[in-house]
N, C-alpha and C positions, 0 to 999 in steps of 0.2 A: 537533347537529353543530358549531354555532358556539360554541365554548367558549373562544375566545381564540387569538390567532395563534401563541403559543408552542407550543400543543398541536396546533392544527389544521394548521399549515404543515409539510409533510413535510421541507422543506429545513432548517428550524429544529430539527425533531425529530432528524434525522440528525446535524446539527452538535453538538447538545447531547450525544448519546450518544458521538460521537467524542471530544469534549473530556473527557467523564467517563471514558471508557475510557483515555485518555492519562494520566489522573491516578492510575490504579490502581497499586498497588505491583507492581514487577517488569515493567511493560509497556514502559518505555523501555529500549532496548538501548544499552549503551555501545559505540560504534562501534569504538574502539581495542581493547577487551577482546574483543569478538566476532570481529573480523578476526584478531587474534592467535591465538585459540583455534581458530577454524574453519579457518585456513590452515596451522596448525602441522604437520600430517601430510603436507602436499602441497608446501610451498614452503620455500625457504631463509630464514634469518633476515634476510638483506639484502632479499629480496623482500617479506617480511612488513613490515619496517620501512618500506620505500618505499610499500607499499600503504596503510599507516596514515598516513604523512606526506603522501602524495599520493592516489593511488587504486590499486586492483588493476590497472586498465588501464594506468596509468603504470608500474606495476611489471612489466608484460609478462606478467602471469598470463593464461593462455589461457582462453577461454570454456568449453572442455571441462572444465578443472579447476574453474572456478567453478560450472558446472552440477552437478558431482558434489557439491560442498560444499552447494550450494543444495538439492539433493534430500535430503541428510542433514538439513538444517535443517527442511525441510518435513515430513519424516517425524516428526521429534522434536516439532514444534509440533502437528501433527495428532493424534498419540497423546496428547499432554498435554491438549489442549482436549477431545478425545472422552471421556477418562476423567473430566474435571471435569464435562462435560455429563451423563454417565451418573449420576454421583454426585448431581447436582442434580435428577435425575429421580426419585430414590427416595422422597421424602416423600409424593408423591401429591397428590390434588386439594385437600386442606385447606391445603396450604402453597403453592399456586400464586401468590398475590399476592407472596410473598417470593422464590420460586425463579425465576420467569420473568424478572424484571428482572435478577437476579444472573446468571443463565445468559447472557442476552443481553450483559450488560456484559463478562463474562469471554470470551465468544465474540469480541466486537469487540476486546477487549484482545489476544487471541491473533492476530487478523487484523493488528492493528497491529504485533505482535512480528515476524511473518513478513514483513510489508511492509518494516519497517526492515532486517531481515537481508538480504533480497533486494536492497534498494536499495544497501546498503553493499557487497555483493559485486559488484554491477554498476556501481560507481563513482559513485553519487550521494553528495552531501555529507551531513554530520551533520544530521539533521532536528531534533534536540532539543539543540542545543549550548548554548543559553542556560540560565541558572540559574532555578529556580523552577518552578511548576506550569503557568504560562501557556503556551499554544500560539500562536505568532505566525501571522499571516494567511497568509503564504506556505507555511508548513508545513501549515496546515489545508487549503490549496488543493491541494497536491501529494498529501497523504494521501487527500483526497477523490477525486482522479483515480486514485490507485492502487486504491482500493476500487472505483471505477467499472470499471477494467480487470478486477478480480477478478470482477465481476458481468457482464462481457461487453459493456459499452457501447462502441460504436464511437467515439463522440465523445471518451470518456476516452482510448481508445487513441491517437487522433490528437493530443490535447492533450499527453499524456505524451511523445509523439514530438517535438512542437514544443519543449517545455521541454528535453528531452535534447539536441535539435539545437542549441539556443542555447548550452547549456553546453559541448557538444563543440567548437563552432566557436570559442568565446571562452575555452577552457580555464579556465572559472570554477570556483571552489571553494564557491560559495554559490548558493542558489536564486535565480532571477530574480524578485525581490520585486515589481517593478512589473508584470511580465507576468502574474503570478499574482493580483494584487490589483486591477489597474486595466486591463490590456490586454485583447486579444481572448480570452485564455484564461479570464479571470474569469467571463464569462457561461456558459462551458462548465462551470466548477466549480459554479456555482449550479444549473445544469440537472441535472448529475449528482447533486448533493446532494439535490435534490428527488426524483429517481427512486429513490435509495437509501433515502430516508425512507419511501417507499411499500413498497419491498421489505422493509425492516426490520420494518414492521408485519405483513406477510404471514408473515415468519419467526417473529415472536413468537407469532402465532396458531397456526402449525404446532407450535411447541414446547409451547404450552399444551395442545394436544390430546394430544401424545405423553406428557405428564406426568400425565395424568388418572388412569392406573392405576398404582399403586405396583409397583416391580420390573419389570414389563413395560414401564412407561413409561421406566425407566432404560435398558433395552436399546434401545428405539426412539429415545430422545433421543440417546444416544451414537452410534448408527448414523446418525441423521439428520445430526448434526454432522459426522461423518467424511465422509459422502457429499457434503456441501456444501463443507466446508473444503478438502479435498484438491484438487478440480478448480479452485477459485478461486485457491488458492496457486500451483498449476502454471500457471494462465493468466497470472498476474502475472510469474512467473519467465520464461515463454516470451517475453513481450513485452519485459521489461527486458533480457534476454540478447540480443535481436535488434537493439537500438539501437546506434548508433555509439559512444555513450558507454562501452559495455562492451568495445569492441574494444581490444586491447593497443596501448600506445604513446601514448594520450591523456594528456599531462602537464597538471597543473594548477598554478596560481600562487597562492601564499598571499595571502589577502585580496581576491582579484579577484572582482568581483561583476558579473553581467550585470544591467543595470537598464534595459531598454527594451521597446518594443512588440515583439510577435511579428510578424515579416514574413510575408506571405502565401506567399512563395516564398523558399527558402534558397539559391537559385542552385546553385553547385557541389555543395553538400551534398545537396540534393534529387536532383540528377541522378545523383550517384554511388550513391545508395541507393534509386533509384526502384523497382527490382524488389522490394526487401525491405520498403519502407515506403510503399506506395501511399497508405495512409490518412493518413500524416503529410505527404506531399508536396502534398496538396490543402489548400485553405482549410478550417478547421474549421467544420463545419456543426452548427447547434444542433438536430439532429433528435432525436426522441424516442429515447432509448437503447434498444437491443435487448438483452434478457436472453438 
């Protein structure tokens, strides 16, 4: 069991897979190109331009329109990842050492793709705006929390709500670096990453079993992927669309960054949205995430 911290530690295991998936070709979504394409059939050119320059919320695009576009994106990504998973299941048991890691990598890659698309629709900033393959710590943190929401962890839901609340209050256009890497959200990120590392290992085992029989394994693997990917993507969509950041009229200011600790209470913000965001209005608890 004790083979080295890099392999043994679930948190490190998840982080390594996340970084690896983020470096795969085609995984990173160009925010401007995606918003322009996704909103083209539903919004005017002026609204699209403003959504790109600021956010869809600042452009006044309703959550109803964004939900429709989000559903289209979820269906597209789910169909694509399921087809690839089925194809990876065909070789059979002798190819398992090669196909399982590849299948897991592309699965996480497509989770990253839909996470970015949903984030951009619901007025989160560009997650990969810098050049190069490196993923900065704040982006790693927020993506880990997004994955946590997908897997149904309550602590991730609350943390994402806190980050969104900070950005909505201070009309910021960048992630709150300090809060995600040093503040009270950071321990939640680590806790969620550890939980996801354990879940990732369980999924790898399930996929290994499904691939053991050629052709039949392809059907099972593709079906398993679809059955897990769709509800996870929809869970993230539901949470992001419910946050104040997604509500029309939140304007952002170029270059403004939120860089502080997360307060335990957001005052007027918390009171105004208490009914919708009970988990976000309380202090984040580092409980064991619930799947």
